Kinemage of the C-alpha trace (Angstrom):
@kinemage 1
@onewidth
@group {chain A} dominant
@subgroup {mainchain}
@vectorlist {calphas} color= white
{ca unk a 1} P 98.608 101.810 114.749
{ca unk a 2} L 100.173 101.109 111.063
{ca unk a 3} L 99.105 99.015 109.328
{ca unk a 4} L 101.871 96.411 108.627
{ca unk a 5} L 104.396 97.247 105.553
{ca unk a 6} L 105.336 95.159 103.138
{ca unk a 7} L 109.083 95.517 103.248
{ca unk a 8} L 108.374 94.432 106.716
{ca unk a 9} L 106.770 91.091 105.745
{ca unk a 10} L 108.975 90.480 103.178
{ca unk a 11} L 111.929 91.841 104.784
{ca unk a 12} L 110.690 88.512 107.821
{ca unk a 13} L 110.093 85.799 104.844
{ca unk a 14} L 113.634 86.064 103.389
{ca unk a 15} L 114.949 86.286 107.007
{ca unk a 16} L 113.252 83.039 107.586
{ca unk a 17} L 113.980 80.970 104.669
{ca unk a 18} L 117.567 82.098 104.784
{ca unk a 19} L 117.277 80.575 108.169
{ca unk a 20} L 115.609 77.425 107.548
{ca unk a 21} L 117.909 77.039 104.536
{ca unk a 22} L 121.003 77.378 106.891
{ca unk a 23} L 119.539 74.918 110.023
{ca unk a 24} L 119.049 72.731 107.481
{ca unk a 25} L 122.307 72.716 106.122
{ca unk a 26} L 123.776 72.571 108.926
{ca unk a 27} L 121.933 69.439 110.279
{ca unk a 28} L 122.549 67.507 107.404
{ca unk a 29} L 126.321 68.388 107.810
{ca unk a 30} L 126.693 67.427 112.098
{ca unk a 31} L 124.612 63.948 110.283
{ca unk a 32} L 121.313 64.399 112.598
{ca unk a 33} L 117.934 64.120 111.089
{ca unk a 34} L 116.387 67.181 109.021
{ca unk a 35} L 113.797 68.841 109.955
{ca unk a 36} L 109.925 68.556 108.077
{ca unk a 37} L 108.053 70.006 109.484
{ca unk a 38} L 104.167 67.932 109.838
{ca unk a 39} L 100.875 68.145 108.137
{ca unk a 40} L 99.045 69.056 111.723
{ca unk a 41} L 101.156 72.340 111.685
{ca unk a 42} L 100.277 73.703 107.994
{ca unk a 43} L 95.947 73.107 109.910
{ca unk a 44} L 97.075 74.290 112.870
{ca unk a 45} L 98.046 78.332 111.421
{ca unk a 46} L 94.730 77.852 108.495
{ca unk a 47} L 93.429 77.357 111.451
{ca unk a 48} L 94.053 80.334 113.426
{ca unk a 49} L 94.288 82.281 110.590
{ca unk a 50} L 90.221 81.703 110.225
{ca unk a 51} L 89.596 82.472 114.373
{ca unk a 52} L 91.435 85.531 113.503
{ca unk a 53} L 89.087 86.634 110.927
{ca unk a 54} L 86.428 85.421 112.610
{ca unk a 55} L 86.942 87.709 116.265
{ca unk a 56} L 87.235 90.338 114.031
{ca unk a 57} L 83.905 90.615 112.203
{ca unk a 58} L 82.425 91.628 115.361
{ca unk a 59} L 84.800 94.949 114.622
{ca unk a 60} L 83.593 95.573 111.731
{ca unk a 61} L 80.433 95.046 111.791
{ca unk a 62} L 80.601 97.803 114.374
{ca unk a 63} L 82.648 100.306 112.396
{ca unk a 64} L 79.825 100.056 108.967
{ca unk a 65} L 77.490 100.275 110.884
{ca unk a 66} L 75.528 97.292 110.723
{ca unk a 67} L 75.331 96.385 114.883
{ca unk a 68} L 74.228 98.143 117.429
{ca unk a 69} L 76.197 99.610 120.391
{ca unk a 70} L 79.758 101.176 121.813
{ca unk a 71} L 83.039 99.678 120.257
{ca unk a 72} L 84.699 98.172 123.203
{ca unk a 73} L 88.125 99.377 122.680
{ca unk a 74} L 90.311 97.240 125.029
{ca unk a 75} L 88.542 94.092 122.872
{ca unk a 76} L 89.501 95.948 119.474
{ca unk a 77} L 92.999 96.630 120.647
{ca unk a 78} L 93.340 93.167 121.213
{ca unk a 79} L 91.621 92.188 118.212
{ca unk a 80} L 94.475 94.626 116.006
{ca unk a 81} L 97.394 93.313 117.872
{ca unk a 82} L 96.554 89.660 117.511
{ca unk a 83} L 96.104 90.179 113.953
{ca unk a 84} L 99.478 92.459 113.476
{ca unk a 85} L 100.899 89.095 114.861
{ca unk a 86} L 99.427 86.687 112.516
{ca unk a 87} L 100.821 89.189 109.827
{ca unk a 88} L 104.204 88.724 111.033
{ca unk a 89} L 104.207 85.376 112.463
{ca unk a 90} L 102.625 83.936 109.382
{ca unk a 91} L 105.587 86.011 107.242
{ca unk a 92} L 108.486 84.200 109.277
{ca unk a 93} L 106.477 81.048 108.616
{ca unk a 94} L 106.417 80.986 105.279
{ca unk a 95} L 109.536 81.999 105.117
{ca unk a 96} L 110.847 78.927 106.685
{ca unk a 97} L 108.750 76.189 104.540
{ca unk a 98} L 109.415 77.841 102.024
{ca unk a 99} L 113.299 77.992 102.602
{ca unk a 100} L 113.324 74.325 103.503
{ca unk a 101} L 111.117 73.696 100.281
{ca unk a 102} L 114.490 74.942 98.835
{ca unk a 103} L 116.513 72.781 100.746
{ca unk a 104} L 114.195 69.507 99.686
{ca unk a 105} L 114.256 70.652 96.357
{ca unk a 106} L 118.043 70.813 96.004
{ca unk a 107} L 119.035 67.835 97.188
{ca unk a 108} L 119.233 64.829 94.542
{ca unk a 109} L 117.307 62.014 96.165
{ca unk a 110} L 113.603 63.757 95.984
{ca unk a 111} L 111.156 62.678 98.995
{ca unk a 112} L 108.454 63.453 97.512
{ca unk a 113} L 106.203 62.944 100.833
{ca unk a 114} L 108.786 65.521 102.746
{ca unk a 115} L 108.655 68.576 99.690
{ca unk a 116} L 104.513 68.352 99.892
{ca unk a 117} L 104.607 69.058 103.708
{ca unk a 118} L 106.444 71.555 103.628
{ca unk a 119} L 104.285 73.389 100.916
{ca unk a 120} L 101.496 73.114 102.785
{ca unk a 121} L 103.189 74.751 105.586
{ca unk a 122} L 103.574 77.187 102.797
{ca unk a 123} L 100.573 77.424 102.207
{ca unk a 124} L 99.276 77.571 106.173
{ca unk a 125} L 101.193 79.862 106.754
{ca unk a 126} L 100.001 81.914 104.204
{ca unk a 127} L 96.491 81.525 104.930
{ca unk a 128} L 97.891 83.067 108.100
{ca unk a 129} L 99.848 85.610 106.785
{ca unk a 130} L 96.378 86.284 104.557
{ca unk a 131} L 94.019 86.734 107.574
{ca unk a 132} L 95.961 88.685 110.135
{ca unk a 133} L 95.915 91.879 106.777
{ca unk a 134} L 92.851 91.124 106.202
{ca unk a 135} L 91.641 91.374 109.971
{ca unk a 136} L 93.872 94.776 110.398
{ca unk a 137} L 92.330 95.920 107.681
{ca unk a 138} L 88.903 95.439 108.918
{ca unk a 139} L 89.641 97.550 112.378
{ca unk a 140} L 90.055 100.192 110.647
{ca unk a 141} L 87.848 103.213 111.284
{ca unk a 142} L 86.519 104.648 108.423
{ca unk a 143} L 87.687 107.840 107.470
{ca unk a 144} L 85.757 110.859 108.861
{ca unk a 145} L 84.388 109.246 112.114
{ca unk a 146} L 86.928 111.413 114.592
{ca unk a 147} L 86.467 114.881 114.733
{ca unk a 148} L 90.391 115.653 115.946
{ca unk a 149} L 90.959 114.904 112.452
{ca unk a 150} L 90.615 118.020 110.713
{ca unk a 151} L 93.081 119.392 109.461
{ca unk a 152} L 91.411 122.887 108.998
{ca unk a 153} L 90.233 123.112 112.168
{ca unk a 154} L 91.374 125.079 115.662
{ca unk a 155} L 91.315 124.672 118.785
{ca unk a 156} L 90.112 127.313 120.524
{ca unk a 157} L 92.001 127.885 123.888
{ca unk a 158} L 89.978 128.978 127.133
{ca unk a 159} L 91.503 130.828 129.537
{ca unk a 160} L 90.810 132.397 132.908
């Protein structure tokens, strides 16, 4: 599996910001209340980022040789997929929070509480994004561990 690219993360953040800006504008024009993310969302996102890192620690210890025993490939794959999904979701939600924050800051009446909640969402989703990227890095196999990657080594064919 390839590492999560920076371009993908930036595009997701921009997409989230544009969608949230349009959504807030559409809600305002239609006379409905705007979306203000609750504080519990930021706390939950930060907690999930920490959990993802804690799930990757055993894999890191096994790949660095600090722990004994075989690596469970199914567990490692699940943690890696969770880390990648967390990074992508964190980027999208960071952009979403930025879009809400920019929308609130451009209004003539500033609601400090709502802006604070948008900033908390940006921080929480940034922690989720960072946790996903850190866990993804922790699940990498150190170079030189795989014998099949040696370019100078040729396969020996045995013919019957």
